[in-house]
C-alpha positions as CSV (number, residue, x, y, z in Angstrom):
1,M,117.9,122.1,96.9
2,I,116.3,119.9,94.2
3,H,113.8,118.7,96.7
4,K,112.0,122.1,96.5
5,T,111.0,121.5,92.9
6,W,110.1,117.8,93.0
7,T,106.4,118.5,92.9
8,E,106.7,120.3,89.6
9,T,109.2,117.8,88.0
10,A,108.2,115.2,85.5
11,T,107.0,111.8,86.8
12,I,109.7,109.1,86.4
13,K,107.3,106.1,86.7
14,K,104.2,105.0,88.5
15,V,104.1,102.6,91.4
16,E,101.3,100.9,93.3
17,C,101.4,100.7,97.1
18,V,101.2,97.0,98.1
19,H,101.1,97.4,101.9
20,A,101.4,100.1,104.7
21,D,102.7,97.8,107.4
22,A,105.9,99.5,108.6
23,E,108.3,97.9,111.2
24,K,109.5,101.2,112.6
25,Y,107.4,104.1,111.4
26,V,103.7,104.9,111.0
27,V,103.0,105.1,107.3
28,D,99.4,103.9,107.1
29,S,98.2,107.5,107.5
30,V,100.1,108.7,104.3
31,L,100.0,105.6,102.1
32,T,96.9,103.7,100.9
33,P,97.4,100.1,99.7
34,G,96.2,99.7,96.1
35,K,96.6,103.3,95.3
36,V,98.9,104.3,92.4
37,Y,101.5,107.0,93.1
38,E,103.8,109.0,90.8
39,V,107.5,108.7,91.4
40,K,109.3,112.0,91.4
41,N,112.8,110.8,92.4
42,E,114.4,107.5,93.3
43,T,117.5,106.2,95.0
44,E,118.8,102.6,95.5
45,E,116.7,102.2,98.7
46,F,114.0,104.9,98.6
47,I,111.2,106.1,96.3
48,F,110.1,109.8,96.6
49,I,106.4,110.3,95.9
50,I,103.6,112.8,96.5
51,D,101.8,111.0,99.4
52,N,98.2,111.3,100.7
53,T,99.1,114.5,102.5
54,G,100.0,116.2,99.1
55,R,103.6,116.6,100.1
56,I,106.8,114.7,98.9
57,G,107.6,111.7,101.1
58,G,110.4,109.2,100.9
59,F,109.5,105.6,101.4
60,K,111.4,102.3,101.2
61,K,110.9,100.5,97.9
62,D,109.3,97.4,99.5
63,Y,106.0,99.2,100.0
64,F,105.5,99.4,96.2
65,K,105.4,97.5,93.0
66,E,105.8,99.0,89.5
67,V,102.7,99.5,87.4
């Protein structure tokens, strides 16, 4: 149940969104290209950030670059 405390955990690193053009899902309403987000957790394929809705969201790493 670690996902319930991600909003209060320390930031791992910061990433900048480079695009919001998803092949399969609509992410342009929760990600803003050019905006810097704080990474709360990370796996091999996904980054978990607090998105534009104010909630934790998991996104593929190819939407971001490290700051």
